[in-house]
N, C-alpha and C positions, 0 to 999 in steps of 0.2 A: 785483446782491444789490435794489437798490433796485425792480429791475422784479420778483423773485420777491416780494417783502415787498407790493406792493402787489397783484400776484394772491393773495396767501395772506389779505390782507384782505378781498376780497371772496368766496374762497371762503368767507369765514367770515358775510357778511352773507348771502348765498345760503342758506348752511345755517341760519342763525338763524332768517331771514324764513318759508321754507318753510314752509307749514301755521300759520301764525302770523297769519291774515287780521285776528284782532281788533287787533294792534297797528297797526294804520295810525295816521297822524299829522295832530293836528289843532293851532290855534293858536288861541288865545283873541282876539277882537276885538269892538267893538260896532259894528257897521254899521249901525246907527240913530242914531249921535250927530250926522250931517250931513242929514240928511232932513227934511220935512213931511209929518206924517201927513196922509191924505187918503181920505174915506168909501169904504169896499170898493163899485164898482157891482153891484148886484145885479141889475137888469133884462136887460142883455145878457151872457150867459155868453159867450159871442165873444171877450168884452175878455179873458178869461181867458187864462194859458199853457194850450200844449198840455199836456193830462194834469192840468190845475187847473180847480177851479169852485169856486165861491163856498161849496161845503159841503166842501174840501178835495181833497186830491190822489187823483183820479180813477184814473188808470193810474200807476205810478211805473215801468213801463217805458217808457211814452213820452215823458215827462219826462226820463226820464235819456239816453235816445237823442238829443233834442235838444238837451239840455246838451252832450251829446259830441261832435254837430254842430259848437255854437261853437267850439269847441278846435281843432278837425281841421284843420291845414294851416296853423296861423297860431301866433305867438308867446304865450305867456302864463304869470303865475307864481303858485305853488301853495304856499301855506302849509297844514302839516297837523300838530296836536297832540293827540296825548293819553297825558292823564294820570291816575295811579290815586292816590290817596289811603286811609291807613286811616280810619277812625270818628273818630281823636282828631284830625285834620289831619295829620298828617304822611304825608309824599311816601314812596310805595312806588316808584313809577318814572314815567317823562316823558321820551317821545319825539317830538322836533321836529324837522320835515325842511321846509325851504324849496327850492324846485326851481325855479329862472329859466330857460325853453325857448323859443330862440328857433324863428323858421319854419322855419330852416334842420335846428334841432333839435340844434344847439348848446346845452349846458347848463350849469348851475351849479349843483350841489346842497349844500347847508349843512345838518347834520344833529349835534344834539346828543342824548346819553344823561345820566340822571341818576337816583338813587335806587336802593336794593339790588335791586328787584325788576325793574330795566329791563334790555329786552332787550341781549344784548351784541354789539349790530350793528358797533360799533366796536371792541370786548376789553371788557375790564373798565370799568365805566361808575366815574365820569363820563367822560368824555369827548366832544369836538366834532371834526368835522373838515369838509373841504371838496371836491369832486370835480369837475373839470372835464373837457370833451371838445368837441372840434368832430369826433369821429366819424374822426382821423384819429390826434391826440393825446389822453393817458390822464393828467392831471394829478394828485395829490392834496396835502394837509395834513392832518395827523392831530397834536391836542393832546389827550397823554393823560399822569396821572402827573407835570405838570409838565413835560411834554418835549414838545416839537413837530420832527415828523417832515415833509419835503416831497420827494417822489419824484413822477417818473416811471415810470410803468408799462405793461405789455403790455397790447394791446387787449383787450377780454373773447373768450375762443372761441366765446359767445354770447351770453346774456340778461343775466348779470351785470355792472354797471358801465355799461348802456346807460342811455340816457336813458329807457327803458320802464322799466327795473327800477326805476330812482328815484322815477317817477312812479305805475306800476301796481302795484308789490310792496311798495316800502318806504314809500309817503307816504300810498296807496289801496289798498283792497280791489280791486283789479281796475282796469280802465279808468274813464276816469271817468264814463261813461254807468254801467256795471254798480255803479262803489260809490256813487252817487247812488241808483240802485233798490234797490238793497241796502239802503240805511240808510233811505230813506222807507218802505220797505213793508211793516214792521212796525208800524207806527202808524196808528191812527185818529187821522185830521186835520182840520184847520177851516181856511180862509182868514179870516184875524180884521182885515185892512186891508191897503191898498193904501198905499205911501209912494213921493212923487213927489222926483228930484234926479235930473236926464237922462231915462232911459227907467223908467217907474215898477216898481216892486220890488214883489210880494205878500208880504204876510209868512204865513206855513204852520206853525201850530203843531201840534201831539200830545203828549198828555200822559197818553194810555193806549194798550197794547199791545192789538193785536189777539187775539183768542180762539186763533187756530190762526195764530201767527206763523209766515212763511215759510221762516225758518231755524231750527231746532233751536235754536242759541247763542242764541237772544233768551228761549226758551223760560225759563232760569236768571236772568234780569235784571229786576230790580223797579223800580217809582218813577221807571221811565223816562220821557223827554221830547224832542222834538224841537223843532226852530226854525230855519227855512230861510226865504231871502229869495233869493225868483224873477222875475226879468223879464218883460214883459208878453212876448217873444219866446222864453222858457223856458229862459232862462240862470240856473242856480243858481249864484248869487255866492257865496252860502257857506251852510254848514248844522252843526247842534251838535245832539251827543245828549249826554245826562246820564243815568247810570241806576248802580243798586246790586247788586253781585252778591258769592257767596263764593270767595275766591282762597283755596287753602292752610290752609281754615277759618277763615278772616277776612273780615269784611264789609269790603269796601272801596267807595268811589264813584271810579266812571269817568265821566269826562269827555272828548271828543273834536270836535275843530271842524276843518274844513276851509273855506279861504279862496281864491275863483281873481279873482286883481287883471290888470292891466293887461294884457287881452286885446286881441291885435293890434298892440299897445304895447311888447314885449317884446324886446330883442336885448340878446346873451351876446357880449361879447367875453374875451378873455383875462382871468384875474385880477391883480392886482399882485404875486401871488407866484410867477408863470408862469416867470418867467426863472428866477428859485430851486429850483422845482421840477425842471427840465430839467437843473439843473447839479449838484443835491445827490444824492449816493448817500443810500439808505434807511436 
């Protein structure tokens, strides 16, 4: 029964997430808290990241591609958070995902959903869950309705439950390269400053959408803004978008943040609850 339950929840995840690219995940942070502002160089454009110049992002696809190359074949930790609030500030939905991916693609995904309009990724919200796998064993811990269930489930038949599912579909809107490209492309951008703490990071801002945004979805979004921190080598450490739109006839405020950390330094072992999941029927 445990294996069936796990498979059933994963099927729910695929059905709910398919076609809902807007429900990517993001998490709030303050990436500028520990860095020191420095003047943006203006005389040598070659010092800027690939696809970025003093005027802003000149090639979203090039920036996205180089960003994705930084993550290929290495471990990293990704945090994504998408929050939707009504005009009065009350929560409509929140989806937060943290995925730690090892170089060998062992992963641990922590997921939480809140709010009456939240996606039913884990069943009826609010709910939290953790999913771990080394490619051979698949374990789950789910908390909902004041009850926590542990179980081991069958390996997925295809995409659902793999590390690619949690990164490319649940947390992001496509591969990391694609998500960066799709996020920055709709904006008129400018490079406002460089910050130095380790490798120099350039702060790129956008506060106006292009007249012909590359995605139809952006045509219904207003008061949109973008902030991204890009290293000189083209790695996008984090990015945040915010905008207003109408959902079910009501005006809502949407914020989405994505952050990558511990690139090359993330390793993933079995979680503390692994033995319980292996021995507990769902």
